[in-house]
VOGU-3710 file (C-alpha; in Angstrom, 3 decimals, decimal comma):
1> xxxxxxxxxx> -29,940/-45,455/75,169  -26,958/-44,668/77,560  -27,490/-43,428/80,923  -27,909/-39,685/81,412  -24,681/-38,448/83,342  -24,872/-35,997/86,324  -22,593/-33,806/84,321  -25,007/-33,417/81,489  -27,855/-32,763/83,981  -25,897/-30,055/85,644
11> xxxxxxxxxx> -24,937/-28,489/82,380  -28,516/-28,368/81,384  -29,470/-26,813/84,720  -26,882/-24,175/84,171  -28,245/-23,192/80,807  -31,860/-23,128/81,956  -31,944/-22,612/85,765  -34,568/-25,419/85,965  -34,803/-28,086/88,638  -32,491/-31,035/88,193
21> xxxxxxxxxx> -35,256/-33,462/87,927  -36,871/-31,614/84,971  -33,429/-31,323/83,250  -32,866/-35,006/83,646  -36,456/-35,810/82,184  -35,718/-33,456/79,321  -32,267/-35,098/78,646  -33,809/-38,541/78,844  -36,487/-37,538/76,219  -33,848/-36,005/74,067
31> xxxxxxxxxx> -31,535/-38,985/74,142  -28,843/-37,001/75,893  -28,862/-34,079/73,306  -28,432/-30,897/75,135  -29,700/-28,547/72,530  -32,821/-30,718/71,883  -33,356/-30,903/75,665  -33,366/-27,192/75,918  -35,999/-26,989/73,173  -38,094/-29,545/74,988
41> xxxxxxxxxx> -37,924/-27,431/78,134  -38,855/-24,317/76,243  -41,817/-26,081/74,842  -42,841/-27,038/78,313  -42,552/-23,405/79,444  -45,048/-22,477/76,636  -47,326/-25,162/77,871  -47,042/-23,759/81,330  -48,035/-20,294/80,099  -51,063/-21,721/78,389
51> xxxxxxxxxx> -52,202/-23,569/81,370  -52,013/-20,289/83,317  -53,895/-18,088/80,853  -57,018/-17,823/83,065  -55,184/-16,984/86,182  -55,441/-13,449/87,637  -52,475/-11,249/87,639  -53,083/-8,615/90,198  -49,467/-8,272/91,419  -46,424/-7,113/89,656
61> xxxxxxxxxx> -43,704/-4,441/89,448  -42,682/-1,360/87,527  -39,304/-1,167/85,790  -37,606/1,835/84,298  -34,589/2,033/82,027  -32,824/5,194/80,797  -29,947/5,141/78,318  -28,761/8,591/77,127  -31,685/10,416/75,546  -33,940/7,368/75,379
71> xxxxxxxxxx> -36,065/5,791/78,195  -38,702/3,074/78,766  -41,055/2,316/81,700  -42,791/-1,114/81,799  -45,536/-2,617/84,004  -44,919/-6,367/84,374  -47,780/-8,357/86,205  -47,775/-11,702/87,891  -50,149/-13,716/90,278  -48,462/-13,215/93,642
81> xxxxxxxxxx> -46,699/-10,729/95,808  -43,695/-13,059/96,479  -43,140/-13,489/92,733  -43,349/-9,631/92,203  -40,350/-9,337/94,579  -38,471/-12,422/93,106  -35,133/-11,618/91,617  -35,780/-13,603/88,452  -39,041/-11,706/87,881  -37,132/-8,347/88,272
91> xxxxxxxxxx> -34,558/-9,430/85,894  -37,372/-10,226/83,341  -38,916/-6,808/83,921  -35,530/-5,093/83,289  -34,976/-7,153/80,147  -38,387/-6,272/78,851  -37,630/-2,528/79,460  -34,377/-2,953/77,604  -36,212/-4,580/74,646  -38,734/-1,671/74,557
101> xxxxxxxxxx> -35,958/0,841/74,667  -33,716/-0,711/72,083  -36,402/-1,878/69,579  -39,307/0,548/69,909  -42,199/-1,931/69,466  -45,439/-0,385/68,416  -47,405/-2,191/71,157  -47,427/-5,082/73,604  -48,452/-7,618/70,832  -45,418/-6,408/68,756
111> xxxxxxxxxx> -43,254/-6,719/71,806  -44,284/-10,178/72,565  -43,767/-11,250/68,874  -40,137/-10,655/69,317  -38,387/-14,114/69,803  -36,100/-12,839/72,524  -38,829/-11,397/74,578  -41,173/-14,403/74,116  -38,341/-16,853/75,087  -37,415/-14,921/78,160
121> xxxxxxxxxx> -41,014/-14,783/79,241  -41,537/-18,406/78,776  -38,339/-19,258/80,652  -39,280/-17,184/83,674  -42,835/-18,619/83,689  -41,339/-22,114/83,550  -39,015/-21,304/86,568  -41,420/-19,664/88,762  -44,702/-21,491/87,544  -46,913/-18,376/87,484
131> xxxxxxxxxx> -48,645/-16,420/84,739  -46,874/-13,266/83,810  -48,099/-10,507/81,613  -46,554/-7,379/80,100  -49,488/-5,003/80,779  -48,180/-1,794/79,298  -45,077/0,131/78,487  -44,014/3,656/77,225  -40,981/4,642/75,446  -39,737/8,289/75,151
141> xxxxxxxxxx> -36,881/9,810/73,361  -35,195/13,189/73,343  -34,157/15,496/76,252  -33,095/14,728/79,817  -34,625/11,914/81,774  -35,068/11,026/85,477  -37,034/8,169/87,217  -38,267/6,896/90,488  -39,465/3,454/91,471  -41,176/3,140/95,020
151> xxxxxxxxxx> -39,719/0,663/97,498  -42,646/-1,726/97,080  -41,733/-1,788/93,334  -45,448/-1,442/92,282  -45,256/2,311/91,550  -42,810/4,262/89,381  -42,514/7,447/87,271  -40,461/8,513/84,318  -39,843/12,238/83,939  -38,882/13,909/80,759
161> xxxxxxxxxx> -37,529/17,389/80,429  -36,101/19,721/77,712  -32,578/20,814/78,281  -29,018/19,466/78,449  -27,948/19,746/82,234  -27,935/16,452/84,165  -30,283/16,641/87,059  -30,649/12,971/88,268  -31,361/13,684/91,931  -33,907/16,480/91,227
171> xxxxxxxxxx> -35,764/14,361/88,653  -35,804/11,389/91,008  -37,291/13,564/93,603  -39,857/14,820/91,237  -40,546/11,245/90,117  -41,171/10,334/93,904  -43,580/13,424/94,073  -45,466/12,203/91,053  -45,836/8,546/92,541  -46,995/9,928/95,825
181> xxxxxxxxxx> -49,427/12,699/94,661  -50,352/11,491/91,099  -50,933/14,926/89,517  -53,013/14,721/86,249  -51,045/17,225/84,213  -47,403/18,429/83,921  -48,162/22,069/83,077  -51,257/24,225/82,638  -50,979/23,944/78,906  -51,623/20,247/79,225
191> xxxxxxxxxx> -55,046/20,719/80,840  -57,690/19,971/78,246  -59,922/23,127/77,448  -63,015/20,987/78,261  -61,660/19,953/81,618  -60,799/23,557/82,563  -64,230/24,871/81,485  -66,066/22,260/83,343  -64,113/23,163/86,599  -64,814/26,930/86,019
201> xxxxxxxxxx> -68,563/26,121/85,576  -68,421/24,057/88,821  -66,682/26,825/90,796  -69,081/29,541/89,427  -72,118/27,413/90,521  -70,605/26,870/94,037  -70,135/30,708/94,414  -73,634/31,302/93,131  -75,166/28,849/95,490  -73,513/30,316/98,590
211> xxxxxxxxxx> -76,150/32,824/100,048  -73,141/34,824/101,593  -72,280/35,955/98,100  -75,511/37,140/97,059  -74,841/40,767/97,790  -71,244/40,816/96,714  -70,133/42,919/93,645  -69,427/41,251/90,438  -65,595/42,177/90,544  -65,383/40,485/93,933
221> xxxxxxxxxx> -67,227/37,409/92,651  -64,738/37,337/89,713  -61,795/37,566/92,108  -63,161/34,824/94,167  -63,556/32,558/91,036  -60,045/33,295/89,777  -58,612/32,451/93,309  -60,459/29,048/93,337  -59,242/28,358/89,715  -55,595/29,101/90,831
231> xxxxxxxxxx> -56,006/26,874/93,883  -57,488/24,105/91,609  -54,596/24,415/89,193  -52,048/24,194/91,887  -53,594/20,952/92,943  -53,987/19,594/89,343  -50,751/20,802/87,551  -47,419/19,341/88,632  -45,323/22,355/88,084  -47,589/24,482/90,269
241> xxxxxxxxxx> -47,309/22,207/93,233  -44,816/22,623/96,063  -42,139/19,965/95,954  -43,264/17,096/98,149  -39,884/17,050/99,984  -40,427/20,501/101,626  -37,447/20,138/104,026  -35,073/19,632/101,036  -36,710/22,122/98,636  -38,314/24,811/101,021
251> xxxxxxxxxx> -40,881/27,189/99,531  -40,130/25,647/96,083  -42,609/24,475/93,368  -41,858/21,646/90,992  -41,677/24,393/88,268  -39,190/26,546/90,314  -36,868/23,626/90,784  -36,941/22,754/87,163  -36,225/26,338/86,161  -33,286/26,532/88,614
261> xxxxxxxxxx> -31,835/23,446/86,971  -32,357/24,928/83,507  -34,896/22,305/82,501  -38,220/22,756/80,943  -41,059/20,312/81,580  -41,944/17,927/78,710  -43,805/14,862/79,880  -44,135/12,331/82,707  -45,394/8,764/82,858  -46,737/7,338/86,122
271> xxxxxx> -47,533/3,557/86,459  -49,022/1,940/89,443  -49,544/-1,820/89,310  -53,384/-2,496/88,950  -54,304/1,082/88,257  -55,426/2,702/84,791
//
């Protein structure tokens, strides 16, 4: 067999981004055939992934992609914090989000069954030598979108609204609000009846158990209960909350800001790496 040239090794390195010694080894095994060497390296990536199946993936990042009236948010996990910040890992997260947006897979298994996604995942595992997992994703279509990813890359939010007016800055600010405060529901209509009834029962019991309320008239007790429910809704429902950036949006709730921008709340998705 002829000696493997430095030029061939460099060409394989350009095509795979793998270390020179691994490229030379693959070319030697492939008898100098570049395409065969690529297949050998890819096979090695798959083995690398298999070896790391038992490793814990507690780190990662959130990626969001918006194209017109379609958007996707993805949580991609890895083993270490440095890898989560790695440019190659970030590019993988963006590519996974793009695949979700363009192909609308039914679930993570369907996404990973796509050859392009599987190959990209195996390639990046081979380069960084860590286990990587697509933990979850959400794809939304229709309306106007905005997003925010926190500076640590571990938290992000995708916001969907009805309307036609572009409001990138506002929806980014609302996304930051969502990441920071983690409201359970977008609107009051989104609060399940069972959850609301449970809270009403809890508040009623609180009022009843307070000796100071023993002699108060029923209409006063009712007003107290209504006030507590309104306060709870303001803490629980996003549109009822004051905008987190009060200096930029003084005396303005999220709902007020959306109404001013001619947008109606539809849905939001909040991801935090490692949380449910």
